[in-house]
C-alpha positions, 0 to 999 in steps of 0.5 A, spaced: 505 575 501 505 567 501 498 567 498 501 572 492 507 567 491 503 561 491 498 564 486 504 566 482 507 560 482 500 556 480 500 561 474 508 559 472 507 552 474 500 550 475 498 544 479 495 539 475 490 533 477 494 526 476 487 523 473 484 528 468 490 533 467 485 539 469 487 545 474 487 544 481 485 549 486 489 551 492 485 546 496 486 540 492 492 536 492 494 531 487 487 530 484 481 534 483 475 533 488 471 530 482 476 525 480 477 523 487 469 522 488 469 518 482 475 513 484 473 506 483 472 504 491 473 496 492 465 495 493 466 489 498 471 493 502 469 492 509 466 485 508 470 479 511 469 474 505 470 479 499 474 478 493 481 480 496 480 475 502 478 469 497 485 470 494 488 467 500 483 462 503 487 455 503 493 459 503 494 463 509 490 465 515 488 472 515 483 476 520 482 481 515 484 482 507 482 488 503 483 493 498 481 500 498 481 501 490 479 497 484 485 497 479 483 498 472 488 498 466 488 505 463 484 508 469 485 513 474 488 508 479 493 506 474 495 513 473 496 514 480 500 508 481 504 509 475 505 516 479 507 513 485 512 507 483 515 510 477 515 518 477 518 519 484 511 522 487 513 520 495 508 525 497 502 522 493 504 515 497 503 518 504 496 521 502 494 515 499 496 511 505 491 516 509 486 515 504 486 507 506 487 509 513 481 513 513 477 508 510 479 502 515 478 507 521 471 508 518 469 501 518 473 499 524 477 494 520 483 496 524 481 494 531 486 491 535 492 492 530 498 493 533 503 494 528 504 496 520 509 492 516 510 494 509 512 489 504 519 490 503 523 491 497 530 488 496 536 493 497 537 493 490 530 495 488 530 500 493 536 504 491 534 504 484 527 507 486 529 511 492 524 509 496 519 503 498 512 505 496 509 500 501 512 504 506 510 510 504 503 508 504 504 505 512 507 512 513 500 515 511 496 510 515 500 512 521 499 519 521 491 517 521 491 511 526 498 512 530 499 505 529 507 504 529 510 502 523 516 496 523 519 498 516 525 493 518 521 487 521 522 483 515 527 483 509 527 481 502 532 476 501 533 476 494 533 480 488 526 479 485 525 481 477 519 484 476 513 480 476 508 484 471 508 480 465 509 473 469 503 468 470 500 466 476 504 460 477 510 463 475 509 469 480 508 464 486 514 460 484 518 467 484 515 469 491 517 463 495 523 464 500 523 471 498 522 474 506 525 473 513 523 476 519 528 479 523 526 480 530 520 475 531 521 476 538 518 483 538 512 481 533 510 475 538 502 475 540 502 481 535 496 483 530 500 485 524 497 489 518 501 487 512 501 493 507 502 493 499 501 497 494 497 492 489 494 485 490 494 481 484 495 474 484 497 475 492 503 471 491 507 476 494 503 477 500 502 469 501 510 469 501 511 474 506 505 472 510 507 465 511 514 467 514 510 472 519 505 467 521 511 462 523 512 467 529 509 465 535 501 468 537 502 472 531 495 474 527 495 477 520 491 482 516 492 484 509 491 491 506 493 495 499 
């Protein structure tokens, strides 16, 4: 009966691939198998000196800094991120967190990570959106890795207008003094994996990473 109802529902309200708008089978979720296979993986994902890691050289000390996918304007990843950030697709965020977790596990990049921390949104922005997309990614990561998530470990202190159209230096200035660690004693001597949905210039990660690295003995890794 459940399969019959699901089939009827698929006829009335077909599930379409976010990337190509083709029909999804009952086994496919959010994107079709072909589009998932074609997603542009970040080629240097597991390398210590990859292009993402180099963004932070000379700014903050990291154990690992990497990303799972490569963002391209008008491409499949942009469509996924638009669905996640602006269309309220929370389940997609959790699923993408699982993708990241499987990739990190496969390459042993999560060795000795103690806690996952999402880049926080300001309360006003979170009320507007209804959720923090970085926290959804962490929830998916947790499902794969069982590493605990500390969503309240860091607070964003002031409302930050969108940085989408800002230049690199403007983003850096705008990100300064944005964050505060709430319970530093709970993070002492921990290896923290800081998660955001997208890394562009890295200014937000740097700003948040700086306050985390003030915690005694804390080791920092970054992923998106």
